[in-house]
PATIKE-804143 format. One line per 8 residues: for each residue x, y, z of C-alpha. Coordinates in steps of 0.05 Angstrom, whole numbers. Each point is the difference from the previous one (the first is absolute). Example, Ala and Ser with C-alpha at 12.3 -4.5 7.8 and 13.67 -1.06 7.14 Angstrom:
! residues 2
246,-90,156 | 27,69,-13
! end
This chain:
! residues 124
-54,-466,64 | -41,2,-64 | 27,17,-68 | -30,70,4 | 43,20,59 | 61,-44,-10 | 69,34,0 | 9,0,-76
-70,28,-10 | 12,56,51 | 68,14,-33 | -35,7,-68 | -55,45,29 | 50,43,39 | 42,10,-62 | -61,20,-42
-25,48,53 | 69,32,7 | 6,7,-76 | -64,41,-1 | 26,44,57 | 65,11,-38 | -40,20,-62 | -38,53,41
-64,-40,-1 | -13,-6,75 | -75,9,-4 | -4,-54,-54 | 41,-46,45 | -48,15,58 | -61,-20,-41 | 32,-63,-27
36,-28,61 | -36,24,63 | -57,-39,32 | -67,32,19 | 17,-11,73 | 70,31,-6 | 30,32,63 | 54,51,-12
41,28,57 | 51,57,1 | 55,-12,51 | -34,-4,69 | -66,32,-21 | -64,-40,4 | -15,-38,-65 | -50,27,-51
-48,-57,-15 | -35,-14,-66 | 15,11,-73 | -46,60,-6 | 31,38,58 | 71,-17,-23 | -16,18,-73 | -22,70,23
63,7,42 | 45,-21,-58 | -35,46,-49 | 7,59,49 | 74,-15,8 | 14,-3,-75 | -43,62,-13 | 45,38,49
62,-16,-42 | 19,54,-49 | 58,-37,-31 | 29,-70,10 | 76,2,-7 | 24,-69,20 | -28,-69,16 | 55,-51,14
-7,-71,25 | 61,-17,41 | -19,-72,12 | -55,-49,16 | -9,-67,34 | -55,-52,10 | -10,-48,58 | -62,-43,-6
-61,45,-5 | 40,62,18 | 39,47,-45 | 45,59,15 | 26,55,-44 | 46,59,13 | -11,65,-38 | 24,71,-10
-51,51,-23 | 14,73,-18 | -57,46,-16 | -24,72,5 | -65,14,36 | -49,51,-27 | 13,65,37 | 56,-34,38
72,-20,-7 | 37,-59,-27 | -4,-63,42 | 48,-60,1 | -30,-61,35 | 33,-66,16 | -52,-54,11 | -8,-74,13
-66,-32,-20 | -19,-64,37 | -57,-38,-34 | -42,-61,19 | -32,-37,-58 | -60,-46,-2 | -31,-31,-63 | 42,42,-45
-18,67,33 | 33,45,51 | -42,-2,64 | 46,40,45 | 55,51,-15 | 41,39,49 | 46,57,-21 | 62,15,41
29,66,-22 | 35,64,19 | 20,62,-38 | 72,1,-22
! end
């Protein structure tokens, strides 16, 4: 394991990424911490591959939000080049209702960047 992906490095990176998410700066976190070859997967759906495709997906998601009510980090953990964080999000969609989402993000890191992220979530 090199110093870029060692446990303390991943802990530092995970903390910095989560701090941006808590500050409502998800798109900034995406640009800073996600690799060009990023694969992002929702639950059991096929992964979306590449930074450009995932950037468009993220922007569309955040453009659909009328108001963000709550972003809460319940906890996080690091094991080698993997990190995990548990979240509660509450938001109102444009033209829709209020949504409460419980989510776990599982990330794989390489050379200081997230190369794979899978979201496990459900409404409620």
